[in-house]
C-alpha positions in Angstrom: -0.3 -0.1 0.2 2.9 2.3 0.4 6.3 2.7 0.1 9.2 0.3 1.3 9.4 2.8 4.7 12.6 3.9 6.2 14.5 4.6 9.5 12.9 8.0 10.5 13.1 7.2 14.7 9.9 8.7 15.1 9.8 12.2 12.7 6.8 12.9 12.7 5.0 13.0 9.1 4.4 15.5 7.2 2.2 16.4 4.1 4.0 16.4 0.7 4.6 14.0 -2.3 6.8 11.2 -1.6 10.3 11.0 -3.3 11.4 7.7 -3.1 14.9 7.7 -0.9 14.1 8.8 2.4 16.1 10.4 5.3 15.8 12.0 7.9 13.5 14.7 7.8 12.2 14.0 4.0 8.7 14.5 3.4 6.3 11.2 3.0 2.4 11.4 0.7 0.4 11.0 3.7 -2.7 9.0 3.7 -6.0 11.1 2.6 -9.1 11.1 5.0 -11.1 8.5 3.2 -8.0 6.1 3.6 -7.6 7.0 7.6 -11.1 6.5 8.3 -10.8 2.9 6.1 -7.9 2.1 8.4 -9.5 3.1 11.6 -12.6 1.3 10.4 -10.7 -1.9 10.1 -9.8 -1.5 13.5 -11.8 -3.7 16.1 -12.0 -0.9 18.9 -13.5 1.3 16.3 -14.9 -0.8 13.8 -18.9 -0.2 15.1 -18.4 3.9 15.1 -20.6 5.7 12.1 -18.6 7.1 9.2 -19.1 10.7 11.9 -17.3 10.0 14.2 -14.1 7.9 12.3 -13.9 11.1 9.7 -13.8 13.1 13.1 -11.1 10.5 14.8 -9.1 10.9 11.4 -8.8 14.4 11.8 -7.2 14.3 15.2 -4.8 12.0 14.3 -1.4 12.1 13.4 1.1 10.1 11.1 4.1 8.8 12.2 7.2 6.5 11.3 8.7 5.1 13.8 12.1 2.9 12.6 12.9 -0.6 13.9 14.0 -1.3 17.2 12.5 2.2 18.4 9.9 2.3 21.6 6.5 3.2 21.1 5.6 2.8 23.8 7.1 2.4 27.9 6.2 0.3 30.4 5.2 2.5 33.3 4.8 5.9 32.3 1.8 8.0 31.5 -0.2 6.4 28.5 -1.6 10.3 26.4 -1.9 8.4 23.2 -3.2 5.5 21.3 -1.8 4.5 17.8 -3.5 2.6 15.2 -0.6 0.1 13.4 -1.0 0.8 9.8 2.0 -0.8 8.8 4.2 -3.2 10.7 4.1 -5.2 13.7 5.0 -3.9 17.3 6.2 -6.3 19.7 4.3 -6.0 23.1 6.4 -6.4 26.3 6.0 -6.4 29.4 8.7 -6.2 32.6 10.1 -9.5 33.6 7.4 -11.8 31.5 8.9 -10.8 28.0 7.4 -10.5 24.8 3.5 -11.5 25.1 2.2 -10.4 21.7 2.8 -9.2 18.4 0.2 -6.6 16.6 0.5 -5.7 13.1 -1.8 -3.4 11.2 -5.1 -2.8 11.9 -4.3 -3.3 15.3 -4.9 -0.5 18.3 -2.0 -0.1 21.4 -1.6 1.9 24.4 -6.3 2.3 23.8 -6.2 1.7 28.0 -3.7 4.2 29.5 -4.9 6.8 26.8 -8.7 6.4 27.7 -8.1 5.7 31.4 -5.7 7.9 32.2 -3.6 4.8 34.2 0.5 3.9 33.4 1.1 1.7 30.7 1.3 -1.9 31.1 4.3 -2.6 28.1 6.8 -1.7 26.7 5.7 -1.7 22.3 8.9 -2.6 20.4 8.5 -1.3 16.3 9.6 -4.3 14.8 10.9 -3.4 11.8 9.7 0.0 10.0 5.9 0.6 11.8 3.7 3.3 10.8 1.2 4.1 12.5 -1.4 7.0 13.4 -1.4 8.8 16.4 -4.7 9.7 18.6 -3.9 12.1 21.4 -5.2 11.6 24.6 -6.7 15.6 25.1 -7.9 15.5 21.2 -9.7 12.1 22.4 -11.4 13.5 25.3 -12.7 16.5 23.6 -14.1 15.0 20.7 -15.8 12.2 23.3 -16.9 15.3 25.4 -18.3 16.5 22.2 -20.1 13.3 21.1 -21.6 10.3 24.0 -21.9 7.7 21.5 -18.1 7.6 21.2 -17.5 6.8 24.4 -15.4 3.6 24.2 
């Protein structure tokens, strides 16, 4: 679906056309609103929401690329966002236990801490390059205050 992603170490992806080889600070084509809505609709957490709410969530989400081995979520830290994995795989590890799961495209990670305001219960690390939508808690809570049906 997207070009092979380079190691961009958590760089926020900005609008513009993809030029081929990407380097730190380069530009990668962003998903359209429709593509974001379809990605959200494919994620179990959001699949039952009406299209109007999916469009609103798509509007507050940022696209980010994580390099292989980069930590998206660190166990014990405050959860200020959730991630919808668009491309790649994410390892989920719990201290003292090790890897407990691998999350792939269409998976949502970090939602429990982002919604409940509790600390992260696992560390999530990119297994190869990962592209994700990032939804910040403050923006999500703002939408939930406006739309009762969004109370996940």
